[in-house]
C-alpha positions, -999 to +999 in steps of 0.1 A: +266-049+242+229-048+249+201-047+222+164-038+225+137-052+203+110-026+198+074-035+188+069-015+157+040+001+142+038-014+107+025+018+089+056+035+105+079+011+093+064+008+057+062+046+052+099+048+063+112+020+041+093+033+011+105+067+019+141+055+020+137+036-012+121+067-031+152+088-022+174+060-033+197+065-006+199+054+033+183+077+059+206+091+083+181+091+113+145+083+124+123+091+153+109+059+169+081+076+188+065+066+220+028+078+222+034+088+258+062+105+275+077+073+294+111+068+304+135+047+284+168+034+300+172+002+282+201+013+260+231+035+259+242+056+228+256+032+204+237+002+211+214-016+188+176-012+185+157-035+164+122-033+148+098-062+153+066-058+133+032-062+148+019-096+138-006-094+111-014-109+076+018-089+063+042-111+087+023-144+085+013-137+119+047-143+131+072-120+154+095-108+125+125-084+130+125-063+098+153-037+106+166-016+132+189+014+139+216+026+162+204+044+194+216+080+196+194+095+222+161+097+241+140+128+246+106+138+256+093+164+230+059+184+222+046+168+190+051+199+171+088+201+180+092+163+172+077+172+138+099+204+131+129+185+139+124+152+122+097+159+096+087+128+075+115+109+093+088+106+121+074+079+098+043+100+085+038+124+056+025+153+075+020+166+110-018+157+108-012+124+098+015+119+125-010+134+152-037+108+140-013+079+141+000+088+176-035+096+190-048+061+180-023+047+207-029+072+234-052+061+262-068+095+263-076+111+232-059+148+229-080+179+228-081+193+194-046+210+184-033+199+218+007+199+215+010+169+236+043+153+245+057+121+232+087+100+237+115+102+210+139+074+205+165+087+181+179+062+159+208+069+136+218+048+105+183+032+103+181+001+082+152-016+066+156-053+055+145-069+023+113-087+031+129-119+020+153-112+049+128-106+077+134-133+103+115-147+134+127-138+169+129-170+190+108-171+222+089-141+218+059-138+241+027-123+226+017-101+256+049-080+252+037-046+242+066-022+241+097-043+236+123-064+252+160-061+261+187-085+254+225-087+259+248-102+233+260-126+261+226-140+262+217-169+238+189-150+220+208-118+220+240-134+206+218-149+178+202-114+171+235-099+167+249-126+145+218-126+123+219-089+119+256-083+113+253-112+086+224-093+070+245-063+070+273-079+051+248-096+027+228-064+018+260-042+015+255-020+044+291-012+043+294+013+073+275-008+097+291-040+085+326-024+092+316-013+126+305-049+132+338-063+122+355-034+144+335-048+174+343-083+169+381-076+165+382-054+196+363-081+215+388-108+204+418-087+209+409-069+242+382-091+255+358-061+263+325-047+250+323-018+227+295+000+210+286+011+174+297+047+169+265+066+161+266+092+131+244+119+141+219+136+117+208+171+121+177+162+141+198+139+164+223+167+167+195+191+180+181+166+204+215+156+220+227+192+223+194+202+238+197+174+265+233+180+270+227+215+280+198+205+303+174+223+279+188+257+290+203+285+268+241+284+274+241+323+278+208+332+294+196+301+310+163+304+292+143+271+294+114+279+270+120+249+248+105+263+218+128+294+218+159+272+219+179+261+190+211+240+187+238+259+168+265+244+151+299+266+159+315+255+128+288+250+101+281+216+088+286+229+053+323+239+064+329+201+074+318+209+110+304+176+125+269+170+140+285+165+174+277+179+211+313+195+211+306+214+180+273+227+194+258+253+217+221+255+230+212+291+223+180+312+223+169+317+186+180+351+184+213+346+199+217+316+174+211+338+144+237+364+157+262+336+160+257+325+125+258+359+112+290+367+130+277+393+155+283+371+183+311+346+192+322+325+221+361+326+229+381+295+234+380+302+272+342+305+272+335+341+272+308+358+252+319+386+227+294+409+209+307+426+178+308+463+177+293+459+141+259+452+157+255+486+166+273+500+136+250+480+110+216+482+129+219+511+151+209+493+179+217+459+199+217+474+232+200+444+249+229+422+236+259+442+246+250+432+284+263+399+276+297+410+262+326+397+285+302+373+303+312+337+307+290+312+297+266+304+326+254+271+313+277+244+301+271+206+300+280+185+332+300+162+311+332+182+302+335+161+270+304+178+258+318+214+262+324+233+229+357+225+215+383+253+218+393+248+181+359+250+168+355+281+188+388+297+175+378+288+139+345+307+145+364+337+159+387+338+129+364+331+101+328+341+111+329+368+137+327+406+128+354+416+153 
């Protein structure tokens, strides 16, 4: 398994740590933002991302690991959409404060109200260690600005994995501790590497569905990102999971029709528009052109295609046929 140690803004860490403490429950996800839309290929979904705080009086001017999360996805988003998707889980109390914090790191100050793009590392199951448990990373080089990758097969990477899993057990992080035990058992039994199963939150769901559909509406291939929304086929409130195979990327108006039951997708991926749309609103002509159309944009990875069982559930329970 790979790990990545990211140099972490202390104010971002402190805000989220206090935010989680005030809620008296763990956060499901956070956005570890990069001030510029750079590439990130250091981790695969399910691998471990650790927070190394900036050297400061708070850290005793040492290179300390203070927490981390499970990498779920990387995406480049406009600032406004990152705030709309993750809100305070961006590590700031408001959009204005988030803009100010990110702007302080950008080489070129943005124009007033510019909706500049940022890199978004989506981390699930984030954890924030008690201050007494912060620990120093061996052999860290001060000039490292962004972060550094490791493998659990390396000496330092193995040490980091062992240290973190011990702290998960000690601080009663049961879900992560169980995953660590499962990984160790599979490694011992089968001799192969595995990953942590990330539990997606609402924001992560939106991002991974958007990326899976290559940022295009499944029905119209619309590419205007602000107009696109990740729709649950079976609602989360009805035990539908935050999973790509329970999602569709749709233009916002089509999303609303899906949720209201005036539109559905058959298990063989054809669009159906309910006759009730015309009956209830004396209109809907612009939508009936899609009736009987096969989805024109499905994810390249077939495992990400909508699950026919969820589509059938929507047909039987939501659609106004």
